[in-house]
C-alpha positions in Angstrom: 4.6 -30.0 -8.4 5.6 -29.2 -4.8 7.7 -26.3 -3.5 11.0 -27.1 -2.1 13.5 -25.1 -0.1 13.0 -22.4 2.4 9.9 -20.3 2.7 10.3 -16.9 1.2 11.5 -14.3 3.8 10.2 -10.8 4.2 12.5 -7.9 3.3 11.6 -4.3 4.3 13.4 -1.2 3.2 12.6 2.3 4.5 13.7 5.6 3.0 13.1 9.1 4.5 12.7 10.5 7.9 13.2 8.2 11.0 9.7 9.2 12.2 6.8 9.6 9.9 3.9 12.0 10.7 0.9 11.2 8.5 -0.1 12.9 5.4 -1.0 11.6 1.9 0.5 8.2 0.7 0.3 6.1 -2.4 0.5 2.3 -2.1 1.1 -0.5 -4.6 1.5 -4.3 -4.7 3.1 -6.0 -7.6 3.5 -9.6 -8.8 6.9 -9.6 -10.4 8.3 -11.4 -13.4 6.5 -14.7 -12.9 3.2 -13.3 -11.7 1.1 -15.9 -13.5 3.0 -18.9 -12.2 2.0 -19.4 -8.6 5.0 -21.8 -8.1 7.5 -19.0 -8.9 5.6 -15.8 -8.0 7.2 -13.4 -5.6 5.2 -10.3 -4.7 6.5 -6.9 -3.5 4.8 -3.8 -2.1 5.5 -0.1 -1.6 4.2 3.0 0.0 5.4 6.5 -1.0 4.8 10.0 0.1 5.3 12.9 -2.3 7.1 16.1 -1.4 4.2 18.4 -0.4 6.5 21.4 -0.1 6.8 21.9 -3.9 3.9 22.8 -6.1 4.7 20.1 -8.6 4.9 17.3 -5.9 6.8 15.1 -8.4 9.3 13.4 -6.1 8.9 11.1 -3.2 10.3 12.1 0.2 9.5 9.0 2.1 9.1 5.4 1.0 8.8 2.0 2.5 8.9 -1.1 0.4 9.4 -4.8 0.7 8.6 -8.4 -0.2 5.9 -10.7 1.1 6.9 -13.5 3.5 5.5 -17.0 3.1 4.0 -18.9 0.2 0.9 -16.7 -0.1 2.1 -14.4 -2.8 -0.8 -12.4 -4.3 -0.9 -8.9 -5.5 -3.9 -8.0 -3.3 -2.1 -9.3 -0.3 1.0 -7.3 -1.2 -1.2 -4.1 -1.6 -2.7 -4.8 1.9 0.8 -5.4 3.3 1.8 -2.0 2.0 -0.9 -0.3 4.0 -0.1 -2.3 7.2 3.6 -1.4 7.0 2.7 2.2 6.2 0.5 2.4 9.3 3.3 0.8 11.4 5.7 3.5 10.1 3.2 6.2 11.1 2.4 4.6 14.5 3.3 7.8 16.5 2.0 10.3 13.9 0.0 13.3 15.0 -1.6 14.1 11.6 -4.4 12.3 9.7 -3.4 9.7 7.1 -4.8 9.6 3.5 -3.9 6.4 1.6 -4.5 6.0 -2.2 -4.6 2.5 -3.6 -5.4 1.2 -7.0 -6.6 -2.1 -5.7 -10.4 -2.4 -5.4 -10.1 -5.4 -3.0 -8.1 -3.3 -0.5 -10.2 -0.2 -1.0 -13.5 -2.1 -0.4 -12.0 -3.9 2.6 -10.5 -0.8 4.2 -13.8 1.0 3.9 -16.0 -1.8 5.2 -17.7 -2.5 1.9 -16.4 -6.1 2.0 -17.5 -7.8 5.2 -15.9 -10.5 7.4 -12.4 -10.2 5.8 -10.7 -11.2 9.1 -12.2 -14.6 8.8 -11.1 -15.0 5.1 -7.9 -15.1 3.1 -5.4 -12.5 4.3 -7.3 -12.4 7.6 -4.0 -12.0 9.4 -3.3 -8.7 7.6 -6.9 -7.5 7.9 -6.6 -8.1 11.7 -3.4 -6.0 11.9 -5.1 -3.3 9.8 -8.1 -3.2 12.1 -6.0 -3.1 15.3 -3.9 -0.2 14.0 -7.0 1.7 12.8 -8.5 1.3 16.3 -5.4 2.5 18.0 -5.2 5.5 15.7 -8.8 6.4 16.2 -8.4 6.2 19.9 -5.7 8.9 19.5 -7.9 11.0 17.3 -6.1 10.2 14.1 -8.3 9.5 11.0 -7.1 7.1 8.3 -8.9 7.5 5.0 -8.4 5.0 2.2 -9.3 6.2 -1.3 -9.3 4.5 -4.7 -7.0 5.9 -7.5 -7.0 4.8 -11.1 -4.3 2.2 -11.9 -1.9 2.7 -14.8 -3.3 6.2 -15.7 -2.4 7.7 -19.1 -2.1 11.3 -20.2 -5.6 10.9 -21.7 -6.9 9.9 -18.2 -5.4 13.1 -16.8 -6.7 15.2 -19.7 -10.2 13.7 -19.3 -10.2 14.4 -15.5 -10.2 10.7 -14.5 -7.2 11.3 -12.3 -5.1 14.3 -11.3 -1.5 14.6 -12.4 -0.3 14.4 -8.8 -2.3 11.2 -8.1 -1.1 9.6 -11.3 2.5 10.5 -10.4 2.1 9.2 -6.8 0.6 5.9 -8.0 3.3 5.6 -10.6 6.1 6.1 -8.1 4.6 3.5 -5.7 4.4 1.1 -8.6 8.1 1.8 -9.5 9.4 0.8 -6.1 
């Protein structure tokens, strides 16, 4: 079976301030309705920032989301794309950036645990990530990528596996 028609286009939507200034963000990549059928799969991604001015931090104040372009439609690629677009949105920021992902592939790659990713699948996005990290470090901006539990339950919060705020942030990123 061969694909016919135009290559899937990228769509990006941004909500919130016109300029972003670092802080804590949650990212997610999702595979959509036909995620198990590579012929039909369409992946999307999102990054959200919670309102840090309220104690509950239960609503997002900024979000960027979109779809992947091209035929390479995988959830790990979508999660990585979320980080790349998040860093682009924060290109002029003056505060450090903390990114929470539930994708082990992205977490390991971003923290140098997986090696030579630029030469492998998704190398184009890993190169963009590396270039932006280098630019931010040159300006004195740290970017920290942490792992957060995916699809956390109330029991996970109760057992201390994840905080309520991190569970909420991850859930909001997943909902976009």
